[in-house]
N, C-alpha and C positions, 0 to 999 in steps of 0.2 A: 521650496516655499512651504512653510508649515501652516496647517489649517487649524484654527481654534474654534471649536463649537462653543457658543456662548451659554446655552442652557445648563450644562452640568455645573457651572460655577455659581449658579444663582442661590442655591440652598445655603452656601457658605457665606455669601457676602451681599445680602440684600441691603439692609440698613441696620445701623446699630443705635438708633435713637430710642428704641423700645417704647415704653408707655409715654415718653415725652412727646411722641408724635401725636398722641391723642390729646394730651393736655395743651399742646401748642395751638391746636385748632378747635378749642371749644368755641361755641358761637360767640362772636365778638361784637355784635351790634349793641353793646352795652356802653354807650358813649358817656365819657366822663367830661370831656371838654372839646371844644372846636375852636380852631384859629383859622378863620376864613373857610377854605375848602379842606383844611387839614383837621384830623381828629385824633384824639387820644382816648382809647377805650380803657375800661377798668382793668382788663387783662393786660393791655400795654403798660399801664402804670405799675402794676404789680411785678411784671417781668422785668421792666427796666430798673426797678428798685431791688428786686430780690435775686436776679440771675447774674448780676455783675456787682462788684463792690461799689458802695457809695462812699463819698468823703465823710470824714468824722463829723462835720457840721450838720449832716442830715441822715445819719445811719440808724437812728432809733425809730421807734413806732409812735412817739409822742406827736401831738398835733402840730407843733411848731416844725419839727423835722419833716413831717409829711407835707406841710405847706411849702417848705423849701424845695423838696423833691418835685412837687407839682410845678412850682415856679420855674424850676430848671428845665423840665420837659417842655413847658410852654415856651420858654425862652429859646429852646432849640428850634421849635416850629417858627418862631418869629424871625430868627436869623436865617432860616431856610427861605422864608418869604422875602427877606432882604436880598438873598442870593438870586431869587427869581426876578425881583424888581430891577436888579442891576443887569439882568440878562447874562449872567455868567453861565458857563457851561462846565460839564464834568470832563475830565480826561478820559482817554480810552480805557485806562486801567480801572478808573472809578466806575465807568459805565459797565465794565465787565463784572466788577464786584456786585454792583446793584442787581444786574440781570442774573448773575449766578446765585445770589441769595434768594431772589424771587423764584427761580426755577428749582432750587433745592427745596423751598417751601412747597412748590407744586408737587414734587415727588413725595414729600412727606404727606401731603394731602391725598395722593394716590394710595399710599399705605393705609391711611385712615379709611378711604372709601372702599378699597378692594381687600382690606385686611380686617381692621377693627370692626367696621360696620357689618361685616359678613359673619361674624362669630355668633353662634347660638350657644349660650352657656349650658353645659351639662351639669345640672345641680347635683346629681349623684356622684359624678366624677370629682366635682369641686369639693364635695364633702369628704370623699375618700382622700383626696390630695391634701386637704387641710390637716390630715394626720401624717401623710407621707412627707410633707415639707418639714416636719419636725424630726425626721430621721437623719442619722449620720451613717453613711455607707462605707464599708471597707471593701475595696475592689482590687482585683488583680487584672492587669492589662498588658497588652503587647502593642508595639507600634511597628508597622511594616510598610514597605513601599508598594507601588502599584504592581510590579512584577510578582512580588511575594503574595500579594492579595489574590492574583490569578491562580497561583498554585493552591492556596487555601480553598478557593472556590471549587477547585476540581477534586477535592478530597472530602471525605466524610469527617467533619470536625465537630466536636462537641464541647471542648473546653479550651482555655487558653494554653494549658499544658500540651494539648494535642498540637496546637499551632507551633509552640516552641519546639516540640520534638520533631515536627515535620520540617521546619525550616532550619533548625539546629544553629549553625554558626551565624553570628551577627544579629540574633534576635534575643533580647533579654526580657525577662518577666519582671514587671514592676508592680508595686502596691501603692495605693493612695487612699486617703480618707476624704470623703466628699460630703459636703453639706449644701443646703439650698443656696447659700450666699456665696459659694465659691464660683469663680469664673469657669465656665465650661461651654462647649458647643450646645446650641439650642436643642439639638436632637438628643443629646445625652440627658439634658434636663427633663425633656418629655419622658424619656424611658424610665428614669429613676423616680420622678416625683409626680408624673401625670399619666401613669399606666398602672399595671399591676405586676411589678417585677418580682421575680422569685430567686431565692438563693441558688447559686450554681448555674443559673441560666446564662448562656453565651449571647452577648449583644455585639452586633457589628456585621459588616464593616462600617465604620463611621469615618467619613472623609474629614481629616483634621486640617490639613494644609496641602500645599503642592507636593504630590508624591508621598504623602504620609497618611496612613489609615490606622484606625484603632479597633481592636477587639477587646472586650472586657467582660468579666463576670463578677457577680456579687458574692463575696465570701461571708459577710455578716452585716448586720445593722443594729444600731441602738436608736431607740425612740425616746425623745424627751416627753415626759408626762405633763400634760397641761392640767392644772388644778383649778384655777379660778375661771369664772364665766368670761371675764374680760380677756384672758389669754385665749380661750376657745374662740371668742368672737373675732379677735385680732387674727388668729390663724385662718379662720374662714374667710375673712376679708382679704388677707394676703393670697390665699389660694385662688379666690375668684379673680383677683387682679392678675396674677401670674398666668392663670388659665387663659384669660382674655388676650394677654400679650403673646403667649406662645402660639396659640391657635390663629391669632391674627397674622403673625409672621408666616405660619404654615400656609394659610390661604393666599397670602400675598406672594409667597414663593411660587405657588402654582400659577397664579395670574401672570407673573413676570416670565416664568418658564414658557407659558403658552405664547406670550408676546414675542419671545426671542426664539421660538422653535424654528429650526432649519436655517437660522442665520449664523454666519461664521465670519471670522476674520482671517485673511491670508496676508502674511507679512512678506514684503520684498526684502529678501535676505541681505543684499549688499547695502541698500539704503538704510534698512533698519539698523544694521551694525554701526554705520556712521552716525545715525541719529542717536543711538543708545550711548555711544562713546562720548558724544558732545553733551548729551543730557546728563550723563553721570557726573560730569564736572560741575553741574549746577546743583543737582539734588544730593550729592554726597559731601557738600561743604558743611562746615560746622553749623549746628542748629541756630545759634545766635546770629551768625552772619547771614544765613539764609532768611531768617525772619526780618532782619534789617533791610535786606534787598527787597523783599516783598512789600514791607510797609512803605519803603521809600517810593516804590513804583505806584502805590495806591494813592498816597497823599500829595505827591508832587504836583504842582499846578502847571508845570510845563506841558505843552502838547507834543513834545518829542516822543520818540519811541519809549513805550512804557516798560517793556521787559527787556532791558539792555542785555541781560545774560543770554537771551536767545539769538543775539545778532550773529553769533558764530555759526548758526544754522542757515544763514542766508544763501550760502553757496549751493545748498541742496533743497531749498524751500519749494522749488517747482517740481521736484522729483516725487514720483509716486511712492509713498511709504507703505500703504496697505490697501487691501480691498475689503470692504465690508458689505455684505449682502449684494455682491456683484457691482458695487459702486466704488470707483477709484477715489482715494484720498491722498492728496499730496502732503508733504511735510508742513506746508503753510496752512492747509486745511486743518490738520491735527493741532497745530500750535494755536490756531484761532479757537478751537474747542477747549484747549487747556487753559487759555487765558480766562475763559468764563467758568470753567470747571477744573480747578487745579487737580492734578493727579493724586490719587489716594493709593498708597502702597499697602498691600495686605500685610506684608512683613515689615515691621517698624524698624528692625535692626538689620539693615541690608549691608552685606559685605560686597566690596567691589566686584568680585567674580560672579556674584549672583544678580547684579543689577539688571543685566539684559533680560533675564528671565522674569524678574519681578516687574520690569517695565511692561512686558507683554501682558501680564495679568492686570496691571493698572489700566492699560489701554482697553482691554476687554471690558473692564468695569466702566470706563468712560463711555464707551459706545452703548453699553447696556443702559446706563443712566440717560444717555441722549435719546434712546428709543422710548423710555418711560416718559421723558419730558415731552416728546412729540405727541404722545398719546394724551398727556395732560392738556396740551394746547388744543388738541382736537376736541376734547371734552369741555373746553371753555373754562378751565380752572384758573387761568390767568385773569379772568374777569371777576372771580369771587372776591368778596369784601376782604376776607382774611388774607388772601394772597396780595391784593392791592395794598393792604395795610403793611405787610412786610416790606414790599417794594418802597412804599412811601416812607417808612421808618428809616431805611438805610439811605435813601435819597436825602431826607431832611438832616440826618446825622452828619453825612459827609458835607452837605452844603453849609450847615452851621459851623462845622470845623474849619471850612475854608474861610468863611467870613470872620471867624474868631482869629484866625492866623493873620488875616489882612488888617485887623484892628490893632495888631501888635507890631506895626511896621518899625517902631522905634526900638524894638527888642528890649523892652523894659524887663526888670527882674520880675519874678513870679508874683510877689505880693503887690507891687505897684500896678502891674497889668491887671490883676484880679480886681483891684479897687476901681480902676478905670472901666473895666468890663461891667461891673455891677451897676455903675452909674449909667452906662450905655444901655443896659438891659432895662433899667428903670425908665429911661426916656422912651425906649421902644414900646414898653408895656403901655404907656400912656398914648403913644402914637397909634397903636393898633387896638386900643381898648374897645372900640366900637364893633370890631369883628370877632371878639373873643367871648365865648360863652362857657360857663363852668357850672356843672351840677354839684353844688356844694353839699347838698343833702346826701347824695350818693358818695361823695368824697369822704365825708365824716364817718361812714360805715366801713371804710376800707381799713384792714389791718395788715401790716407788713412786718416781716421779721427784722431783727437787728443783727442777725448773723451774717457775716461776710461770706458770699458765695461767688463762684465763677463757674457757671454751668456751661458745659461744652458738649457737643456731639462727638462721638468717636466714629472713625471710619467714614467721615463725610468730607466733601470737597471744602466746605466752610465749617470748621468746628466751632467757631464762635457763635453762641446761641443768640446773644443780644449785643447791640452796639454798646460801647463804653458809656457809663453814666455821664451826662454832660456837665462839665465843671464851668458853669456860667454865672451863677449867683448864689449868695447865701441869704438872700432876702426872704423872710417868711410872711410878709404882708401881702394879702390879696386885695389890693386897692385899685384894681382895674377890671375891665370886662363886665359881663352881665351875669347875674345869677339866673340859671335856667334849669328846667326839669325836662330831661330828654325822654324819659319813659318811666 
C-alpha cells in the first residue's frame, strides 16, 4: 500500500485560473435586471456576451445588438421560471454539474480571499520588475529525476556543468531562450522576473512534474529599451498585475499546504488496479467520443443512470479503494465525488502504461479540492451573493435548455423552430412583464467587444467559464417590463 502525502504536490497544482479568479468575483451587486427573484448583474451580462461566442445577429457593440443580447438573457430567466412553474426537476448529472460549478466558484473565492486579498504590493520590487519583464534570458538547464536530485544535493554543486559531470550518462545539457510571455512554472517566473537574478547563478531544484526536476543558470540576457512614457506606464501596469498574481498564488499555496498538512492517501493496491484498468477504458477513448458521452449524460432528461460508462465498476463499488486522513472510501464514494468534480489529469497526453500513476495524482488533487471546498462551506462562502449567482446562472441555463427542447417536440428544422421560439418568447415577455425590471440607464453605458472569444479555465474540473449564449430570440425591442434604477 503506497502512501501519498498531499502537501508536496500543492505548489505545482493549486489553480490555473490566475488573475481571472480576481476578475470573476468583483463585487456583483450591480444589478442590471431582475426577473422575479432572479437577477442579471452588469458583470453577468458582460461575461455572458464576451466570454462565449454570440450569434451573428447580436455579436456587435451597437445598441440594437446589445438589446438582442439582453432580451436573450432575460428570455433564459423566463424559461427557467417556466421550468419551476411546471415543477420539473434536474437529472442527477445536471445536479452534479450545477453543484460542481458552484463549488469550483467557491474554491476560486478561497483563492481570492486567502491569496489575492493577502498581497501587499512592494512598490520598489514592482518598479524593478517593470524593467525585468522586458528581458529575454538565455538559460542552460538540466532535467533530472528524484534519485539524481538526491545525489546532487549530497555534493557541492555550483553550475549546471557540475551537475552534468556528476551524473554523466543520461543527463543532457539544454539551452532555452525565455521571455515573460512564455509558459513556465510560477517558481521560475518569480526567479527570473520578480527577484534580482544574476548571470551564472544556479537556480533549483524546481519540481517540474512527476519525478522530473530542473536546475538552470542564466548565461546572458537582452533588455528591450522602453522609449515612450506610454510604454513605461504599460510595463509598470503589467508588472503590478503579475506581481499581484504571483504572490497571491504563493500565499494561497502556503494556506492550502497548511490545510493539507499531515493528511495522506493510502491506496488499496488490488482494488486500485482493477479500478484503474476499468477507468482507463473510459478516459483513454477518443476526445470527441468522450465529450459526446459527457454531454449526453448532462442533457439527457431521463432519470436513469447518468454515467453509463461507470456501470462496469458496479462489481467493486462496495470495495474500499483508498484511505484518506484515516477515513475509508469505497469505489462508490470516490465515483460520487468524481460525478461532481470530474478528474483533472496533470499530464494531458497520457500513454496507457502511465495511466495508473496519473490517476493517483488526479485523485490526490480531487481530495485536496474537496478539503478546500469543505473549508469554504465552513466559512459560509456558499451563501455569498457571487456564489449564489454562479449556481443560479447554471440552474437557469440548464432549465431553459430543457424547456427549449420540450418546445421542439415536432423536431422542426432549425429555422422553423427558431421562428416559433421567438413568438413563444414574445408571448412570455408579456406574460411575465409585471415581474421584470430593467435598469436601462445602466444598460446604455455598457460596452461589449465584438470579438468572438471562448474563455476557459485550465486544469479545472469544469473548464467552461460561462454557459453557452442562449439562442432564444433575435428581437431587439424592449417593450415589456418596468424601467427601474437599482442603485
